[in-house]
Backbone as ProteinMPNN parsed JSONL, in Angstrom:
{"seq_chain_A": "MRALDLLGFSVRALRGHRLRTALSLLGVAIGVAAVVTLTALGEGARRYVLGQFAAVGTNMVIVLPGKTQTTGAMPGMGGVPNDVTLDDALAVARVNAARHGASIEFVESDWFAALADRRFDLIVANPPYVAAGDAHLAAAALRFEPRGALVAGPLGLECIEVIVERARYRLTPGGRLLFEHGYDQGPRARALLAAAGYDDIATRLDLAGIERVSGGRV", "coords_chain_A": {"N_chain_A": [[78.079, -49.592, 195.604], [76.728, -49.829, 192.262], [74.087, -48.786, 190.447], [73.094, -50.953, 189.025], [74.261, -52.537, 189.881], [72.697, -52.91, 192.409], [70.109, -53.288, 191.498], [70.109, -55.476, 190.163], [70.717, -57.256, 192.663], [68.416, -56.942, 193.932], [66.119, -57.912, 192.057], [67.274, -60.798, 192.308], [67.433, -61.601, 195.055], [64.274, -61.553, 195.13], [63.618, -63.349, 193.639], [64.639, -65.634, 194.96], [63.188, -65.815, 197.148], [60.288, -66.533, 196.76], [58.049, -67.244, 197.78], [57.584, -65.527, 199.853], [57.851, -62.909, 198.262], [55.52, -62.978, 197.308], [53.382, -62.882, 199.117], [53.708, -60.451, 199.971], [52.99, -58.766, 198.446], [50.943, -59.539, 198.119], [49.629, -58.896, 200.031], [50.33, -55.425, 199.859], [48.422, -55.183, 197.601], [46.017, -55.89, 199.104], [46.288, -53.816, 201.314], [46.004, -51.466, 199.335], [43.705, -52.024, 198.166], [41.286, -51.767, 200.371], [41.717, -49.302, 201.314], [40.911, -48.022, 198.875], [38.497, -48.794, 198.862], [37.259, -48.135, 201.598], [37.298, -45.21, 201.337], [35.666, -44.796, 198.872], [33.145, -46.155, 200.508], [33.057, -43.993, 202.083], [32.989, -41.893, 200.75], [30.121, -41.891, 199.17], [28.617, -42.42, 201.633], [28.569, -39.636, 202.295], [27.625, -37.988, 200.122], [25.183, -39.331, 200.382], [24.351, -38.088, 202.634], [24.072, -35.43, 202.041], [22.273, -35.591, 199.856], [19.939, -36.18, 201.365], [19.304, -33.929, 202.84], [19.264, -32.127, 200.979], [17.015, -32.583, 199.727], [15.339, -31.796, 201.39], [15.468, -29.203, 200.766], [16.655, -25.764, 200.453], [16.797, -23.829, 202.077], [17.225, -23.626, 205.011], [18.519, -23.988, 208.67], [20.579, -24.943, 210.69], [21.141, -26.161, 213.721], [23.451, -26.458, 216.697], [23.933, -28.51, 219.754], [24.584, -26.695, 222.79], [26.326, -24.313, 221.017], [26.865, -21.123, 220.119], [26.022, -19.995, 217.708], [24.84, -20.401, 214.273], [24.895, -21.845, 211.316], [23.443, -21.838, 207.803], [24.34, -23.569, 205.841], [24.969, -26.878, 204.342], [26.034, -29.811, 206.335], [29.423, -30.429, 206.531], [29.962, -28.963, 204.13], [30.51, -26.274, 204.346], [30.1, -23.025, 205.28], [29.191, -19.683, 206.269], [29.095, -18.911, 209.831], [26.854, -18.144, 212.34], [24.811, -15.584, 214.806], [23.061, -17.23, 216.514], [19.681, -16.546, 216.464], [15.96, -15.292, 216.857], [14.455, -15.937, 215.309], [16.207, -18.367, 214.018], [15.093, -19.647, 216.334], [12.277, -19.934, 216.017], [12.245, -20.816, 213.102], [13.041, -23.701, 214.006], [10.883, -24.529, 215.591], [8.924, -24.373, 213.862], [9.555, -25.99, 211.825], [9.47, -28.954, 213.882], [6.7, -28.239, 213.589], [5.461, -29.008, 211.67], [6.485, -31.685, 210.964], [4.958, -32.647, 212.523], [2.624, -32.914, 212.119], [1.05, -30.527, 212.938], [-1.184, -27.868, 213.444], [-0.462, -24.445, 214.19], [0.235, -21.613, 214.848], [2.617, -19.642, 214.859], [4.385, -16.625, 217.007], [6.438, -13.829, 216.684], [7.31, -11.867, 219.832], [6.873, -9.199, 222.211], [6.718, -10.126, 225.094], [3.254, -9.629, 225.465], [3.037, -7.622, 223.219], [2.635, -8.19, 219.979], [0.279, -8.515, 220.165], [-1.75, -7.348, 219.35], [-4.925, -6.603, 220.504], [-6.208, -9.263, 221.197], [-7.556, -11.806, 222.763], [-7.677, -14.993, 224.929], [-8.291, -18.223, 225.326], [-6.876, -20.428, 226.891], [-3.611, -19.359, 228.369], [-0.242, -20.423, 228.477], [2.61, -20.667, 229.388], [6.184, -21.186, 229.88], [8.33, -19.931, 231.372], [11.762, -18.028, 231.88], [12.799, -18.49, 234.948], [15.006, -18.57, 237.132], [17.037, -17.892, 239.503], [19.416, -15.056, 239.499], [21.845, -15.696, 240.666], [22.033, -18.468, 241.671], [22.869, -22.042, 242.641], [22.368, -24.084, 240.925], [22.851, -23.31, 237.993], [25.384, -24.215, 237.423], [24.799, -26.222, 236.849], [25.788, -29.751, 235.469], [24.03, -30.412, 233.342], [22.605, -28.603, 232.937], [24.365, -26.978, 230.906], [23.921, -26.848, 228.167], [22.015, -25.307, 227.889], [20.867, -21.904, 226.737], [21.797, -18.702, 228.733], [19.552, -16.897, 228.737], [17.275, -17.904, 228.369], [16.983, -19.497, 231.35], [17.575, -17.497, 232.859], [16.135, -15.33, 235.002], [16.192, -12.7, 235.975], [17.47, -11.641, 239.23], [15.996, -11.939, 241.224], [14.4, -14.484, 240.005], [11.968, -14.241, 240.104], [10.871, -12.505, 238.026], [10.379, -12.437, 235.219], [7.933, -14.074, 235.486], [6.288, -12.366, 237.142], [5.737, -10.336, 235.258], [4.249, -12.078, 233.471], [1.909, -12.91, 234.693], [0.952, -10.444, 235.889], [-0.187, -9.608, 233.101], [-1.127, -11.006, 231.702], [-3.829, -11.336, 232.633], [-5.195, -9.425, 231.59], [-5.452, -10.275, 228.955], [-7.071, -12.376, 228.882], [-9.732, -14.398, 228.146], [-12.987, -13.797, 229.647], [-13.231, -16.132, 232.69], [-11.415, -17.326, 231.448], [-7.962, -19.186, 231.941], [-4.899, -19.129, 233.447], [-1.733, -20.764, 233.433], [1.298, -21.683, 234.178], [5.015, -22.405, 234.593], [7.94, -23.26, 236.856], [10.202, -22.455, 239.047], [10.926, -24.768, 241.731], [11.358, -23.737, 244.417], [9.579, -22.089, 244.501], [6.69, -22.307, 244.417], [4.801, -21.047, 246.948], [5.113, -18.264, 246.42], [4.417, -17.766, 243.986], [1.423, -18.531, 244.126], [0.982, -15.955, 245.964], [1.441, -14.242, 243.945], [-1.217, -14.386, 241.809], [-2.612, -14.493, 243.639], [-2.277, -11.127, 244.754], [-2.954, -10.299, 241.838], [-5.424, -10.672, 241.291], [-6.375, -13.325, 241.02], [-8.82, -16.315, 240.479], [-9.453, -19.241, 241.538], [-6.745, -20.468, 242.313], [-4.404, -22.413, 241.96], [-1.808, -24.832, 242.221], [0.306, -27.639, 240.547], [1.988, -30.57, 240.803], [5.022, -31.925, 239.723], [6.437, -34.946, 238.199], [7.827, -35.876, 240.332], [7.262, -34.974, 242.553], [7.716, -32.584, 243.255], [6.528, -29.275, 243.531], [4.987, -27.319, 240.348], [4.289, -26.298, 238.654], [1.693, -23.37, 238.418], [-1.009, -21.47, 239.073], [-4.368, -20.189, 237.469], [-7.865, -18.796, 237.568], [-9.505, -16.422, 235.968]], "CA_chain_A": [[77.213, -50.222, 194.695], [76.139, -49.114, 191.458], [72.468, -48.666, 190.862], [72.626, -51.766, 188.328], [73.789, -53.882, 190.833], [72.16, -52.955, 193.373], [69.293, -53.975, 190.731], [70.159, -56.968, 190.169], [70.635, -57.984, 193.725], [66.649, -57.078, 194.722], [66.108, -59.309, 191.685], [67.752, -62.358, 192.579], [66.526, -61.784, 196.453], [62.908, -61.668, 195.016], [63.545, -64.981, 193.251], [64.942, -66.712, 195.644], [62.128, -65.707, 198.107], [58.95, -66.098, 195.774], [56.689, -67.159, 198.158], [57.642, -64.101, 201.017], [57.278, -61.772, 197.747], [54.101, -63.398, 196.829], [52.426, -62.264, 200.614], [54.137, -59.259, 200.314], [52.678, -57.946, 197.37], [49.347, -59.583, 198.39], [49.616, -57.98, 201.571], [50.235, -54.313, 199.174], [47.184, -55.141, 197.027], [44.861, -55.516, 200.006], [46.038, -52.643, 201.87], [45.373, -50.036, 198.698], [41.895, -51.993, 197.946], [40.849, -51.403, 201.285], [41.991, -47.961, 201.68], [40.133, -47.504, 197.734], [36.799, -49.441, 199.656], [36.575, -47.374, 202.556], [37.508, -44.193, 200.873], [34.428, -44.786, 198.443], [32.236, -46.18, 200.904], [33.011, -42.536, 202.8], [31.948, -40.209, 199.936], [28.819, -42.425, 199.253], [28.046, -41.974, 202.79], [28.841, -38.335, 202.414], [26.869, -37.51, 199.011], [23.866, -39.57, 200.905], [23.911, -37.339, 203.369], [23.164, -34.628, 201.762], [21.0, -35.641, 199.153], [19.054, -35.78, 202.39], [19.621, -32.484, 203.168], [18.968, -30.989, 199.987], [15.734, -33.158, 198.8], [14.333, -30.923, 201.894], [15.461, -27.437, 200.76], [18.042, -25.156, 200.776], [16.524, -22.583, 202.658], [18.005, -24.424, 206.215], [19.395, -23.316, 209.493], [21.204, -26.041, 211.564], [21.419, -25.482, 215.267], [24.337, -27.882, 217.231], [23.7, -28.296, 220.73], [25.922, -26.076, 223.532], [26.191, -23.422, 220.561], [25.466, -20.473, 220.513], [26.023, -20.09, 216.496], [23.901, -21.174, 213.466], [24.683, -21.858, 209.888], [22.627, -22.124, 207.013], [25.569, -24.41, 204.8], [24.816, -28.155, 204.734], [26.9, -30.26, 207.027], [30.485, -30.806, 205.365], [29.93, -28.094, 203.164], [31.389, -25.108, 204.785], [29.562, -21.954, 205.463], [29.431, -18.548, 207.539], [28.279, -19.03, 211.313], [25.907, -16.459, 212.526], [24.448, -15.738, 216.048], [21.442, -17.552, 217.174], [18.504, -15.421, 216.709], [14.943, -15.626, 217.608], [14.566, -16.566, 213.82], [16.322, -19.407, 214.128], [14.178, -20.422, 216.985], [10.946, -19.707, 215.213], [12.257, -22.09, 212.011], [12.997, -25.12, 214.863], [9.867, -25.119, 215.665], [7.737, -24.81, 212.327], [9.911, -27.651, 211.197], [8.815, -29.525, 214.264], [5.511, -28.502, 213.746], [4.929, -29.495, 209.967], [6.815, -32.564, 211.145], [3.911, -33.786, 213.14], [1.38, -32.557, 211.947], [0.23, -29.654, 213.711], [-1.177, -26.373, 212.686], [0.109, -23.849, 215.274], [0.581, -19.739, 214.597], [4.195, -18.587, 215.871], [4.516, -15.162, 216.539], [7.725, -13.382, 217.622], [6.715, -11.041, 220.444], [7.832, -8.794, 223.266], [5.176, -10.314, 225.841], [2.213, -9.456, 224.298], [3.241, -6.661, 222.484], [2.519, -7.959, 218.891], [-0.692, -9.101, 219.851], [-2.573, -6.493, 219.24], [-6.2, -6.431, 221.362], [-5.974, -10.425, 220.94], [-7.545, -12.339, 223.911], [-7.739, -16.009, 224.801], [-9.084, -18.845, 226.442], [-6.031, -20.373, 228.154], [-2.485, -19.048, 228.371], [0.169, -21.28, 228.94], [3.704, -20.255, 229.882], [7.531, -21.792, 230.307], [9.145, -18.556, 231.311], [12.908, -18.019, 232.488], [12.647, -18.596, 236.659], [16.164, -19.333, 238.01], [17.641, -16.271, 239.765], [20.74, -15.103, 239.024], [23.118, -16.51, 241.458], [21.332, -19.484, 241.664], [23.756, -22.543, 241.838], [21.908, -25.057, 239.79], [23.045, -22.865, 237.253], [26.793, -24.828, 236.803], [25.062, -28.254, 236.736], [26.076, -30.172, 233.842], [22.61, -30.911, 232.272], [22.346, -27.112, 231.943], [25.332, -26.286, 229.869], [23.809, -26.51, 226.672], [21.125, -24.414, 227.67], [21.283, -20.38, 226.617], [21.435, -18.281, 229.982], [18.832, -16.594, 228.784], [16.425, -18.885, 228.916], [16.885, -19.511, 232.277], [17.598, -16.314, 234.09], [15.066, -14.19, 234.674], [16.478, -11.869, 237.297], [18.27, -11.482, 240.536], [15.229, -12.935, 242.517], [14.168, -15.614, 239.544], [10.297, -13.807, 239.671], [11.348, -11.538, 237.657], [9.272, -13.091, 233.838], [6.6, -14.755, 236.36], [5.568, -10.864, 237.38], [4.924, -10.018, 233.606], [3.314, -12.603, 233.089], [0.916, -12.543, 236.201], [0.278, -9.237, 235.383], [-0.094, -8.586, 231.793], [-2.298, -12.019, 231.53], [-5.127, -10.824, 233.076], [-6.23, -8.53, 230.355], [-5.464, -11.096, 227.861], [-7.859, -13.58, 228.83], [-10.915, -14.22, 228.392], [-13.826, -14.173, 231.095], [-13.306, -17.693, 232.822], [-10.08, -17.951, 230.812], [-6.854, -19.662, 232.567], [-3.617, -19.064, 232.57], [-0.994, -21.508, 233.631], [3.348, -21.073, 234.096], [5.932, -23.033, 235.116], [8.188, -22.26, 237.901], [11.132, -23.244, 239.952], [11.079, -25.765, 242.772], [10.46, -23.658, 245.963], [8.639, -20.758, 243.82], [5.239, -22.545, 244.402], [4.283, -20.349, 247.501], [5.691, -16.877, 245.945], [3.38, -17.528, 242.304], [0.039, -18.061, 244.529], [0.651, -15.318, 246.179], [1.71, -13.189, 243.066], [-1.796, -14.616, 241.588], [-3.768, -13.697, 244.365], [-2.797, -10.301, 244.583], [-3.219, -9.909, 240.763], [-7.156, -10.771, 241.751], [-6.895, -14.406, 239.902], [-9.459, -16.981, 241.535], [-9.014, -20.691, 241.652], [-5.324, -20.381, 242.228], [-3.543, -23.845, 242.539], [-0.024, -25.076, 241.889], [0.306, -29.067, 239.986], [2.683, -31.068, 241.198], [5.559, -32.734, 238.643], [6.396, -36.2, 238.689], [9.194, -35.967, 241.101], [6.003, -34.571, 243.503], [8.103, -30.648, 243.579], [5.566, -27.84, 243.149], [6.201, -27.21, 239.442], [3.223, -25.487, 237.476], [0.833, -22.92, 239.21], [-1.951, -20.936, 237.865], [-5.528, -19.285, 238.229], [-8.799, -18.093, 236.575], [-9.65, -15.121, 235.794]], "C_chain_A": [[76.789, -49.223, 193.546], [74.844, -49.482, 191.271], [72.547, -50.049, 189.851], [73.447, -53.144, 189.142], [72.854, -54.495, 191.632], [70.463, -53.831, 192.344], [69.143, -55.477, 191.006], [69.892, -57.444, 191.174], [69.21, -58.248, 194.323], [66.315, -58.045, 193.507], [66.428, -60.821, 191.805], [67.164, -62.719, 194.047], [65.232, -61.993, 196.146], [62.711, -63.079, 194.384], [63.506, -65.741, 193.766], [63.992, -66.932, 196.693], [61.217, -65.636, 197.806], [58.082, -66.332, 196.873], [56.285, -65.95, 199.629], [57.158, -63.056, 199.738], [56.204, -62.162, 197.177], [53.694, -62.439, 197.684], [52.931, -60.786, 200.507], [53.642, -58.225, 199.577], [51.445, -57.928, 197.287], [48.885, -58.636, 199.202], [48.837, -55.925, 201.18], [49.105, -54.271, 198.57], [46.302, -55.115, 198.068], [44.953, -54.504, 200.681], [45.296, -51.193, 201.008], [43.772, -50.685, 198.451], [41.291, -51.947, 199.204], [41.075, -49.828, 201.471], [40.943, -47.4, 200.137], [38.21, -47.669, 198.249], [36.212, -48.263, 200.586], [36.484, -45.68, 202.165], [35.739, -43.748, 199.933], [33.239, -44.959, 199.218], [31.733, -44.711, 201.604], [31.802, -41.331, 201.922], [30.629, -40.738, 199.791], [28.018, -41.9, 200.293], [27.68, -40.391, 202.783], [27.484, -37.618, 201.201], [25.01, -37.932, 199.464], [23.109, -38.572, 201.574], [22.87, -35.528, 203.067], [22.478, -34.551, 200.618], [20.124, -35.56, 199.973], [18.355, -34.424, 202.46], [18.975, -32.049, 201.557], [17.343, -31.872, 199.395], [15.093, -32.548, 200.302], [14.305, -29.627, 201.797], [16.526, -26.682, 201.026], [17.575, -23.766, 201.365], [16.722, -23.529, 204.513], [18.835, -23.615, 207.1], [19.319, -24.827, 210.308], [21.381, -25.685, 212.844], [22.047, -26.865, 216.253], [23.976, -27.179, 218.936], [24.638, -27.296, 221.469], [26.393, -24.943, 222.344], [25.807, -22.448, 220.627], [25.188, -19.306, 218.72], [25.378, -20.806, 215.639], [24.777, -21.173, 212.218], [23.769, -22.273, 208.881], [23.023, -23.025, 205.903], [24.726, -26.294, 205.221], [25.914, -28.776, 205.164], [28.005, -30.661, 205.671], [30.76, -29.907, 204.282], [30.117, -26.66, 203.313], [30.401, -24.27, 205.152], [29.623, -20.877, 206.314], [28.268, -18.891, 208.845], [27.226, -17.481, 211.654], [25.456, -16.754, 213.813], [22.846, -16.15, 216.287], [20.703, -16.095, 217.576], [17.384, -16.32, 216.78], [14.484, -15.877, 216.063], [14.39, -17.658, 213.467], [15.548, -20.197, 215.169], [12.919, -20.8, 216.332], [10.902, -20.723, 214.09], [12.672, -23.447, 213.189], [11.843, -25.689, 214.746], [8.749, -25.019, 215.054], [8.454, -26.147, 211.61], [9.69, -28.7, 212.032], [7.106, -29.311, 214.481], [4.706, -29.355, 212.583], [5.688, -31.117, 210.197], [5.544, -33.378, 212.398], [2.772, -33.281, 213.11], [0.49, -31.341, 212.416], [0.533, -28.187, 213.536], [-1.386, -25.255, 213.881], [0.725, -22.39, 214.43], [1.777, -19.443, 215.395], [4.393, -17.083, 215.304], [5.409, -14.375, 217.326], [7.531, -12.441, 218.532], [7.408, -10.536, 221.792], [6.797, -9.105, 224.4], [4.288, -10.537, 224.534], [1.375, -8.236, 223.508], [2.595, -6.809, 220.714], [1.216, -8.635, 218.877], [-1.966, -8.551, 219.353], [-3.418, -6.344, 220.623], [-6.507, -8.198, 221.337], [-6.464, -11.025, 222.424], [-8.024, -14.312, 223.872], [-7.885, -16.95, 225.956], [-7.901, -19.656, 227.778], [-4.485, -20.227, 227.342], [-1.505, -19.511, 229.122], [1.741, -20.648, 228.858], [5.144, -21.448, 230.804], [8.96, -20.685, 230.306], [10.449, -18.621, 232.15], [12.793, -18.408, 233.734], [14.124, -18.974, 237.575], [16.692, -17.382, 238.289], [19.194, -16.552, 239.174], [21.931, -15.124, 239.175], [23.011, -18.081, 242.22], [22.693, -20.838, 241.417], [23.682, -23.367, 241.268], [22.844, -24.819, 238.616], [24.341, -23.656, 236.534], [26.183, -25.942, 236.639], [25.586, -28.503, 235.289], [25.077, -30.15, 232.999], [22.401, -29.546, 232.164], [23.341, -26.417, 230.981], [25.043, -26.322, 228.562], [22.585, -25.755, 226.657], [21.321, -22.488, 227.977], [20.949, -20.014, 228.097], [20.454, -17.766, 229.899], [17.329, -16.708, 228.14], [15.528, -19.468, 229.621], [16.561, -18.738, 233.177], [16.458, -15.617, 234.204], [15.87, -12.881, 235.21], [17.517, -12.287, 238.73], [17.398, -12.19, 241.471], [14.517, -14.079, 241.14], [12.547, -15.129, 239.144], [10.199, -12.965, 238.345], [10.22, -11.581, 236.462], [7.634, -13.071, 234.5], [5.804, -13.474, 236.397], [5.263, -10.729, 236.663], [3.695, -10.574, 233.654], [1.971, -12.545, 233.404], [0.102, -11.178, 235.849], [-0.607, -8.94, 234.255], [-1.603, -9.846, 232.05], [-3.568, -11.639, 231.608], [-6.245, -10.43, 232.238], [-5.655, -9.284, 229.116], [-6.204, -12.707, 227.879], [-9.021, -13.623, 228.403], [-11.961, -14.584, 229.301], [-13.799, -15.802, 230.795], [-12.127, -17.952, 232.449], [-8.918, -17.993, 232.166], [-5.467, -19.208, 232.496], [-2.036, -20.185, 233.759], [0.583, -21.242, 233.743], [4.035, -22.201, 234.875], [6.925, -22.472, 236.46], [9.093, -22.97, 238.748], [10.543, -23.758, 241.214], [10.432, -25.45, 244.181], [10.069, -22.198, 245.398], [7.155, -20.819, 244.047], [4.281, -21.621, 245.277], [3.949, -18.876, 246.895], [4.51, -16.578, 244.492], [2.168, -17.534, 243.076], [-0.022, -16.333, 244.84], [0.729, -13.734, 244.648], [0.093, -13.58, 242.07], [-2.854, -14.042, 241.7], [-3.822, -12.165, 244.268], [-2.857, -9.627, 242.76], [-4.834, -10.356, 240.84], [-7.503, -12.221, 240.708], [-8.05, -15.063, 240.964], [-9.125, -18.894, 240.855], [-7.582, -21.368, 241.481], [-4.683, -22.044, 242.773], [-2.14, -24.57, 241.645], [-0.154, -26.822, 241.805], [2.149, -29.367, 240.658], [4.114, -32.039, 239.994], [5.82, -33.815, 238.752], [7.913, -36.866, 240.356], [7.853, -35.831, 242.505], [6.768, -33.08, 243.941], [6.814, -30.096, 242.967], [6.422, -27.152, 241.686], [5.183, -25.842, 238.38], [2.107, -24.811, 238.445], [-0.241, -21.892, 237.96], [-3.17, -20.595, 238.493], [-6.35, -19.009, 236.961], [-9.428, -16.866, 236.773], [-11.482, -14.657, 235.516]], "O_chain_A": [[76.542, -48.038, 193.767], [74.407, -50.46, 191.877], [71.377, -50.409, 189.982], [73.249, -54.35, 188.997], [72.367, -55.62, 191.741], [69.961, -54.887, 192.731], [68.458, -56.248, 191.678], [68.896, -58.167, 191.157], [68.827, -59.24, 194.944], [66.192, -59.2, 193.914], [65.782, -61.778, 191.378], [66.576, -63.772, 194.295], [64.743, -62.773, 196.962], [61.747, -63.804, 194.629], [62.726, -66.673, 193.577], [63.88, -68.056, 197.182], [60.644, -64.673, 198.315], [57.197, -65.48, 196.95], [55.215, -65.669, 200.168], [56.179, -62.353, 199.986], [55.903, -61.398, 196.26], [53.585, -61.272, 197.307], [52.286, -59.966, 201.162], [53.756, -57.034, 199.866], [50.739, -57.057, 196.778], [47.989, -57.8, 199.084], [47.856, -55.322, 201.614], [48.47, -53.259, 198.866], [45.607, -54.101, 198.005], [43.877, -53.946, 200.899], [44.55, -50.316, 201.443], [42.778, -49.963, 198.533], [40.144, -52.279, 198.902], [40.078, -49.29, 201.951], [40.248, -46.4, 200.31], [37.2, -46.991, 198.061], [35.154, -47.646, 200.458], [35.629, -44.979, 202.706], [34.951, -42.84, 200.196], [32.272, -44.242, 198.958], [30.572, -44.313, 201.706], [30.814, -40.616, 202.091], [29.787, -40.02, 200.329], [27.037, -41.172, 200.143], [26.607, -39.982, 203.226], [26.59, -36.859, 201.575], [23.992, -37.317, 199.148], [21.945, -38.2, 201.423], [21.884, -34.912, 203.471], [22.033, -33.45, 200.294], [19.208, -34.829, 199.597], [17.214, -34.042, 202.202], [17.851, -31.547, 201.57], [16.755, -31.335, 198.456], [13.952, -33.005, 200.367], [13.526, -28.883, 202.393], [17.325, -27.033, 201.895], [18.092, -22.708, 201.007], [15.652, -24.063, 204.806], [19.647, -22.778, 206.705], [18.354, -25.572, 210.476], [21.931, -24.59, 212.96], [21.447, -27.911, 216.501], [23.824, -26.008, 219.284], [25.603, -26.969, 220.779], [27.264, -24.335, 222.967], [24.665, -22.261, 221.045], [24.49, -18.3, 218.591], [25.186, -21.968, 215.997], [25.527, -20.197, 212.218], [23.194, -23.312, 209.207], [22.187, -23.291, 205.039], [24.107, -26.628, 206.232], [26.942, -28.485, 204.553], [27.776, -30.992, 204.508], [31.739, -30.081, 203.556], [29.865, -25.904, 202.375], [29.451, -24.981, 205.479], [30.239, -21.159, 207.342], [27.049, -19.054, 208.797], [27.085, -16.325, 211.257], [25.549, -17.919, 214.201], [21.81, -15.487, 216.23], [20.885, -15.159, 218.353], [17.436, -17.55, 216.785], [13.354, -16.219, 216.41], [13.414, -18.188, 212.936], [15.332, -21.385, 214.927], [12.614, -21.979, 216.155], [9.91, -21.435, 213.933], [12.272, -24.458, 212.611], [11.542, -26.746, 214.191], [7.683, -25.449, 215.495], [7.898, -27.062, 211.003], [9.619, -29.743, 211.382], [6.396, -29.957, 215.251], [3.709, -30.075, 212.632], [5.273, -31.868, 209.314], [5.533, -34.514, 212.871], [1.986, -33.228, 214.056], [-0.723, -31.315, 212.21], [1.564, -27.517, 213.483], [-2.468, -25.227, 214.468], [1.569, -22.367, 213.534], [1.742, -19.014, 216.549], [4.497, -16.54, 214.204], [5.216, -14.223, 218.532], [7.566, -11.477, 217.767], [8.269, -11.18, 222.392], [5.976, -8.211, 224.605], [4.353, -11.09, 223.436], [0.207, -7.932, 223.261], [2.147, -5.804, 220.161], [0.876, -9.276, 217.882], [-2.981, -9.168, 219.029], [-2.862, -6.042, 221.679], [-7.7, -8.213, 221.643], [-5.714, -10.706, 223.347], [-8.602, -14.808, 222.905], [-7.703, -16.699, 227.147], [-7.969, -19.566, 229.004], [-4.169, -20.69, 226.246], [-1.537, -19.257, 230.326], [1.831, -19.962, 227.839], [5.087, -22.143, 231.818], [10.01, -20.617, 229.667], [10.337, -19.272, 233.189], [12.346, -19.5, 233.385], [14.105, -19.637, 238.612], [16.692, -16.318, 237.671], [19.827, -17.501, 238.71], [22.864, -14.813, 238.435], [23.738, -18.604, 243.064], [23.4, -20.819, 240.409], [24.739, -23.816, 240.824], [23.547, -25.729, 238.178], [24.398, -23.755, 235.308], [26.899, -26.866, 236.253], [25.742, -27.749, 234.328], [25.302, -29.839, 231.829], [21.915, -29.239, 231.075], [23.062, -25.385, 230.371], [25.852, -25.855, 227.76], [22.051, -25.508, 225.576], [21.735, -21.932, 228.994], [20.117, -20.656, 228.738], [19.864, -17.866, 230.975], [16.566, -15.888, 227.627], [14.372, -19.843, 229.421], [15.711, -18.88, 234.057], [15.842, -15.369, 233.167], [16.024, -12.024, 234.34], [18.151, -13.33, 238.891], [17.834, -12.915, 242.365], [13.766, -14.774, 241.825], [11.976, -15.524, 238.128], [9.121, -12.971, 237.752], [9.216, -10.883, 236.604], [6.626, -12.429, 234.209], [4.742, -13.414, 235.776], [4.044, -10.887, 236.72], [2.571, -10.09, 233.79], [1.051, -12.226, 232.651], [-1.096, -11.019, 235.612], [-1.585, -8.197, 234.336], [-2.734, -9.568, 232.45], [-4.334, -11.635, 230.645], [-7.429, -10.738, 232.107], [-5.409, -8.528, 228.176], [-5.998, -13.728, 227.224], [-9.453, -12.482, 228.236], [-11.888, -15.713, 229.786], [-14.034, -16.5, 229.808], [-11.577, -18.867, 233.061], [-8.901, -17.197, 233.105], [-4.967, -18.928, 231.406], [-1.726, -19.815, 234.891], [0.909, -20.234, 233.115], [3.445, -22.809, 235.769], [6.678, -21.394, 237.001], [8.765, -24.079, 239.171], [9.634, -23.105, 241.727], [9.628, -26.077, 244.872], [10.375, -21.213, 246.071], [6.415, -19.84, 243.955], [3.188, -21.3, 244.809], [2.819, -18.389, 246.868], [3.983, -15.523, 244.14], [1.543, -16.494, 242.869], [-0.762, -15.554, 244.24], [0.162, -12.643, 244.6], [0.163, -12.728, 241.184], [-3.664, -13.47, 240.971], [-4.86, -11.628, 243.88], [-2.786, -8.406, 242.616], [-5.283, -10.07, 239.73], [-8.439, -12.316, 239.915], [-8.246, -14.547, 242.064], [-8.626, -19.339, 239.821], [-7.276, -22.368, 240.83], [-4.646, -22.512, 243.91], [-1.871, -24.593, 240.444], [-0.625, -27.405, 242.782], [3.095, -28.603, 240.851], [3.601, -33.048, 239.509], [5.346, -34.121, 239.846], [8.455, -37.829, 240.899], [7.724, -36.755, 243.308], [6.363, -32.503, 244.951], [6.238, -30.561, 241.983], [7.568, -26.714, 241.59], [5.504, -24.872, 237.694], [1.573, -25.565, 239.258], [-0.239, -21.705, 236.744], [-3.291, -20.613, 239.718], [-5.954, -18.964, 235.797], [-9.814, -16.458, 237.868], [-11.8, -13.482, 235.336]]}, "name": "protein", "num_of_chains": 1, "seq": "MRALDLLGFSVRALRGHRLRTALSLLGVAIGVAAVVTLTALGEGARRYVLGQFAAVGTNMVIVLPGKTQTTGAMPGMGGVPNDVTLDDALAVARVNAARHGASIEFVESDWFAALADRRFDLIVANPPYVAAGDAHLAAAALRFEPRGALVAGPLGLECIEVIVERARYRLTPGGRLLFEHGYDQGPRARALLAAAGYDDIATRLDLAGIERVSGGRV"}
């Protein structure tokens, strides 16, 4: 069939079924309009989100749960991933403090090393206290937690031992130390405090009735 004959056949078919032709054209028009509208809405939403981030500033860090990398770029704008660092953690902490209007001094330190000879009335710690072979590390609830934030060493008490020993030299007379520990570490925590010379040693229970926080006074 020649092209001219095919064209003529198509025109006659369209004329003979005008209602069907009109509905087909209407359907195509609606489809095109829907695509254009959704594209415009998506672009508008993207620009709004980017505008909100831009209002905060360009010195940002984005941390995604379960990731071991961060990026300084805005969402959807790419960026070079970087390993999560202590600077990232401090940046998030400072943002949270500013958001809640809290006046907090943040210091990056290997335990008390960066604090010179400063002393405090109260020292509170939530150190890693899980033993390296603890079966709870496989729980789904912990899959987003960095292993270094959980595991203290083979026994689970390695970080607590350091804190108990060194904090007594950083507390003012009558100052108190409080630290979180594992569900079965209460007796050993109290023993460490007693061996280090703390007074008024006590353990507090969490909402589930489990020994969770221990401490003492110098």
